[in-house]
C-alpha positions as CSV (number, residue, x, y, z in Angstrom):
1,M,0.0,0.0,0.0
2,T,1.5,3.3,-1.1
3,T,1.1,6.5,1.0
4,Q,0.3,9.8,-0.7
5,R,3.1,12.2,-0.9
6,I,2.4,15.3,1.1
7,L,3.1,18.6,-0.8
8,N,4.6,21.4,1.1
9,F,2.2,24.2,0.2
10,M,2.8,26.3,3.2
11,G,6.6,26.3,2.5
12,G,5.9,29.0,-0.1
13,R,3.4,31.0,2.0
14,K,5.7,34.0,2.3
15,L,6.1,34.1,-1.5
16,A,2.4,33.7,-1.9
17,V,1.7,36.7,0.4
18,A,4.1,38.8,-1.6
19,F,2.5,37.7,-4.9
20,S,-1.0,38.4,-3.6
21,L,-0.1,41.8,-2.2
22,T,1.5,42.8,-5.5
23,L,-1.6,41.8,-7.4
24,I,-3.8,43.7,-5.0
25,L,-1.6,46.8,-5.1
26,C,-1.6,46.8,-8.9
27,S,-5.4,46.4,-8.9
28,F,-5.9,49.3,-6.5
29,L,-3.5,51.6,-8.5
30,S,-5.3,50.8,-11.7
31,L,-8.7,51.2,-10.1
32,A,-7.6,54.6,-8.6
33,T,-6.1,55.9,-11.8
34,K,-7.9,54.3,-14.7
35,G,-11.1,53.2,-13.0
36,L,-13.6,50.8,-14.6
37,V,-15.1,51.1,-18.0
38,F,-18.8,50.8,-17.1
39,G,-21.2,49.5,-19.8
40,L,-24.6,50.7,-20.9
41,D,-26.3,49.0,-17.9
42,F,-24.6,51.4,-15.5
43,T,-24.0,54.6,-17.5
44,G,-27.3,54.9,-19.3
45,G,-27.8,55.0,-23.1
46,T,-29.5,53.3,-26.0
47,Q,-29.6,49.8,-27.3
48,I,-30.9,49.1,-30.8
49,E,-31.4,45.7,-32.5
50,V,-31.2,46.0,-36.3
51,G,-32.1,43.1,-38.7
52,Y,-30.2,42.7,-42.0
53,P,-31.4,40.6,-45.0
54,S,-27.9,39.0,-45.1
55,P,-24.9,38.6,-42.9
56,A,-23.6,42.0,-41.8
57,D,-20.0,43.2,-41.7
58,L,-19.5,44.7,-38.2
59,S,-16.5,46.8,-39.2
60,V,-18.6,48.4,-42.0
61,V,-21.4,49.1,-39.5
62,R,-19.0,50.7,-37.0
63,N,-17.5,52.9,-39.7
64,Q,-21.0,54.0,-40.9
65,L,-22.0,55.0,-37.4
66,S,-18.7,56.7,-36.6
67,S,-18.9,58.7,-39.8
68,S,-22.4,59.8,-38.9
69,G,-21.1,61.3,-35.6
70,F,-21.9,58.5,-33.1
71,E,-19.0,58.3,-30.6
72,N,-17.6,54.9,-29.7
73,P,-20.6,52.7,-30.7
74,V,-20.5,49.1,-29.5
75,V,-21.6,46.8,-32.4
76,V,-22.0,43.1,-31.9
77,Y,-23.9,40.2,-33.4
78,F,-27.1,39.3,-31.6
79,G,-28.0,35.6,-32.1
80,S,-27.0,35.4,-35.8
81,E,-24.8,37.3,-38.2
82,S,-27.8,39.0,-39.8
83,D,-28.9,40.5,-36.4
84,V,-26.8,43.4,-35.1
85,L,-27.0,45.0,-31.7
86,V,-25.9,48.6,-31.5
87,R,-25.1,50.1,-28.1
88,M,-24.3,53.7,-27.4
89,Q,-23.6,55.4,-24.1
90,G,-24.9,58.8,-23.1
91,K,-28.2,60.4,-22.5
92,P,-31.0,58.4,-24.0
93,D,-32.6,60.0,-27.0
94,E,-35.9,58.7,-28.4
95,G,-34.9,59.9,-31.9
96,V,-31.6,58.0,-32.0
97,A,-33.2,54.9,-33.5
98,E,-34.2,56.8,-36.6
99,A,-30.8,58.4,-36.8
100,V,-29.0,55.1,-36.6
101,L,-31.2,53.6,-39.3
102,K,-30.6,56.5,-41.6
103,S,-26.8,56.2,-41.1
104,L,-26.9,52.5,-41.8
105,D,-29.3,52.8,-44.7
106,P,-28.6,56.3,-46.2
107,E,-30.4,55.6,-49.4
108,D,-33.6,54.5,-47.6
109,Q,-33.8,51.2,-49.4
110,G,-36.0,49.7,-46.7
111,I,-33.8,46.6,-46.4
112,L,-33.1,47.1,-42.7
113,E,-35.5,46.5,-39.8
114,V,-35.3,48.1,-36.3
115,R,-36.5,45.2,-34.2
116,R,-36.0,46.6,-30.7
117,V,-35.0,49.8,-29.0
118,D,-34.2,50.0,-25.3
119,Y,-33.5,53.2,-23.4
120,V,-31.6,53.0,-20.1
121,G,-31.5,56.2,-18.1
122,P,-28.5,57.3,-16.0
123,Q,-30.6,57.1,-12.8
124,V,-31.4,53.4,-13.5
125,G,-27.6,52.9,-14.1
126,D,-26.7,54.5,-10.8
127,E,-29.3,52.3,-9.0
128,L,-27.9,49.2,-10.6
129,R,-24.4,50.1,-9.6
130,E,-25.4,50.8,-6.0
131,D,-27.5,47.7,-5.7
132,G,-24.7,45.6,-7.2
133,G,-22.2,46.9,-4.7
134,L,-24.6,46.4,-1.8
135,G,-25.4,42.9,-3.1
136,M,-21.7,42.0,-3.1
137,L,-21.2,43.4,0.5
138,A,-24.3,41.4,1.7
139,A,-22.9,38.2,0.1
140,L,-19.6,38.7,2.0
141,A,-21.4,39.3,5.3
142,V,-23.6,36.2,4.9
143,V,-20.6,34.2,4.0
144,M,-18.7,35.3,7.1
145,L,-21.6,34.5,9.3
146,Y,-22.1,31.1,7.8
147,V,-18.5,30.0,8.1
148,A,-18.2,31.4,11.6
149,I,-21.2,29.3,12.7
150,R,-20.2,26.2,10.9
151,F,-16.5,26.3,11.7
152,Q,-14.8,29.1,13.8
153,Y,-14.5,32.8,13.5
154,K,-10.8,32.5,12.3
155,F,-12.0,30.4,9.4
156,A,-14.7,33.0,8.7
157,I,-12.1,35.8,8.5
158,G,-9.9,33.6,6.3
159,A,-12.8,32.9,3.9
160,V,-13.8,36.5,3.6
161,V,-10.2,37.6,3.1
162,A,-9.9,35.1,0.2
163,L,-13.2,36.3,-1.3
164,I,-12.2,40.0,-1.1
165,H,-8.8,39.1,-2.6
166,D,-10.6,37.4,-5.5
167,V,-13.0,40.3,-6.2
168,I,-10.3,43.0,-6.0
169,I,-8.0,41.2,-8.4
170,T,-10.9,40.3,-10.9
171,L,-12.0,44.0,-10.9
172,G,-8.4,45.1,-11.2
173,F,-8.0,42.8,-14.3
174,F,-10.9,44.6,-15.9
175,S,-9.5,48.0,-15.0
176,V,-6.0,47.2,-16.4
177,T,-7.3,45.7,-19.6
178,G,-10.0,48.3,-20.1
179,L,-12.7,45.7,-20.7
180,E,-16.3,46.9,-20.3
181,V,-18.1,46.1,-17.0
182,D,-21.8,45.4,-17.3
183,L,-24.4,43.4,-15.5
184,T,-23.0,40.1,-16.9
185,V,-19.6,40.9,-15.3
186,L,-21.3,41.7,-12.0
187,A,-23.1,38.4,-12.2
188,A,-19.8,36.7,-12.9
189,V,-18.2,38.3,-9.9
190,L,-21.0,37.2,-7.6
191,A,-20.6,33.7,-9.1
192,V,-16.9,33.8,-8.4
193,I,-17.7,34.5,-4.7
194,G,-19.9,31.4,-4.6
195,Y,-17.3,29.2,-6.4
196,S,-14.4,30.4,-4.3
197,L,-16.4,29.9,-1.1
198,N,-17.3,26.4,-2.0
199,D,-13.6,25.6,-2.6
200,T,-12.6,27.3,0.7
201,I,-15.2,25.4,2.7
202,V,-14.0,22.0,1.3
203,V,-10.4,22.9,2.4
204,A,-11.6,24.2,5.8
205,D,-13.6,21.1,6.5
206,R,-10.7,18.9,5.8
207,I,-8.4,21.0,8.0
208,R,-10.8,20.8,10.8
209,E,-11.2,17.0,10.4
210,N,-7.4,16.5,10.3
211,I,-6.7,18.7,13.3
212,R,-8.9,16.4,15.4
213,L,-7.4,13.2,13.9
214,L,-3.7,14.2,13.8
215,R,-3.3,15.6,17.3
216,A,0.5,14.9,17.4
217,T,1.2,16.7,14.1
218,E,2.2,20.3,13.7
219,L,-0.5,22.6,12.4
220,V,1.5,23.6,9.3
221,D,1.9,19.9,8.4
222,V,-1.8,19.3,9.1
223,I,-2.7,22.1,6.6
224,N,-0.3,20.8,4.0
225,E,-1.8,17.3,4.3
226,S,-5.3,18.7,4.1
227,L,-4.5,20.8,1.0
228,T,-2.8,17.7,-0.6
229,Q,-5.9,15.6,0.0
230,T,-8.2,18.1,-1.6
231,L,-5.9,19.1,-4.5
232,G,-7.2,16.5,-6.9
233,R,-10.8,17.5,-6.4
234,T,-9.8,21.2,-6.7
235,V,-7.8,20.8,-9.9
236,I,-10.4,18.6,-11.7
237,T,-13.3,21.0,-10.7
238,S,-11.4,24.1,-11.8
239,L,-10.2,22.6,-15.1
240,T,-13.6,21.2,-16.2
241,T,-15.2,24.6,-15.3
242,I,-12.6,26.5,-17.2
243,L,-13.0,24.3,-20.3
244,V,-16.7,25.1,-20.3
245,L,-16.0,28.8,-20.0
246,I,-13.5,28.7,-22.8
247,A,-16.2,27.1,-25.0
248,L,-18.6,29.9,-24.0
249,F,-16.0,32.5,-24.8
250,V,-15.3,31.1,-28.2
251,F,-18.8,30.1,-29.3
252,G,-21.1,32.1,-27.1
253,G,-20.9,35.4,-29.0
254,E,-19.6,38.8,-28.0
255,L,-22.4,39.5,-25.6
256,I,-21.0,37.1,-23.1
257,H,-17.3,37.5,-23.8
258,N,-16.7,39.7,-20.7
259,F,-18.9,37.4,-18.6
260,S,-16.7,34.4,-19.6
261,I,-13.5,36.3,-19.1
262,A,-14.6,37.4,-15.6
263,L,-15.4,33.9,-14.6
264,I,-12.1,32.5,-16.0
265,V,-10.0,35.0,-14.2
266,G,-12.1,34.6,-11.0
267,I,-11.9,30.8,-11.0
268,V,-8.1,30.8,-11.5
269,I,-7.6,33.4,-8.7
270,G,-10.2,31.7,-6.5
271,T,-8.5,28.3,-6.8
272,Y,-5.2,29.9,-5.9
273,S,-6.8,31.8,-2.9
274,S,-8.4,28.6,-1.6
275,V,-5.0,27.0,-1.4
276,Y,-2.8,29.9,-0.2
277,V,-4.8,32.9,1.0
278,A,-7.5,31.3,3.2
279,A,-5.1,28.7,4.7
280,N,-2.3,31.2,5.1
281,T,-4.7,33.6,6.9
282,L,-5.3,30.9,9.5
283,L,-1.6,30.6,10.3
284,L,-1.2,34.4,10.4
285,M,-4.1,34.7,12.9
286,G,-2.5,32.1,15.1
287,L,-5.0,29.2,14.8
288,K,-4.5,26.7,17.5
289,R,-5.6,23.1,17.8
290,E,-7.6,24.0,20.9
291,D,-9.8,26.4,18.8
292,L,-11.4,23.3,17.1
293,L,-11.2,20.6,19.7
294,P,-14.4,20.1,21.6
295,P,-14.2,21.2,25.2
296,E,-13.7,18.4,27.8
297,K,-16.6,17.8,30.0
298,E,-16.2,17.8,33.8
299,G,-15.7,14.4,35.1
300,D,-14.2,13.0,31.8
301,E,-11.0,12.2,33.6
302,F,-13.0,9.8,35.8
303,D,-14.6,8.0,32.8
304,G,-13.6,4.3,32.8
305,L,-12.9,4.2,36.5
306,P,-14.8,1.5,38.4
């Protein structure tokens, strides 16, 4: 019978702390200087679906709109290559649909069809941004309460530190790359919180179990053994999820590109944080074996006496 080789994850915990702090610092600097590029859902604007009789060339559509005075129009396929979605930020204008149709069909041949026009006001965008931020804070608060009740408050702090770590770095990635942040990205960030929490709880549960079983083993070695035991499950889950997200990114269309990217970045960072950030926080907070061992009842020392 062969024994599993225990990997020394915590041997590189100082390097992991430096790496995480570097990523967080870069994210904060980018968020403070460049900020986030908010999409139509948050800034307000107009969204128009235009139907073509044949597949449309997006570059030609963008040039037509730009030459007509529309600034930075977002043009993507919507369902098929003959359905085009035009998104423009700024104050909603009820006459913009006619202006867009005129710029795309200047000779008024009647070959184009405006199928849908949506107006999003800036007040609605502000409410979405505020509600999204409050939803994220509420999720972190509920997570902290749940982990504290199920495990111990040090585990709760470690889990929340890992989740905040994941959210900041994911948003920092979007700030550095200049990718647009819309409601799909917000949904992806909230999904990352759930994914990372699930991974962290699996690791925490194994640490708690091993602390009670391996009472003569140093805490660092217990954490290393716990991480090694859960590594296979963590890697397989992350890889299969990322493969699905890559398929979504490639074949899902431009509307969910940023959603897929946010989830891919979040899952990679979340897997890393479950191994290093959450477990490392337990050591930094001075977790002791006594924190998880059940208290001895009075009279236990007399159990077994005649």
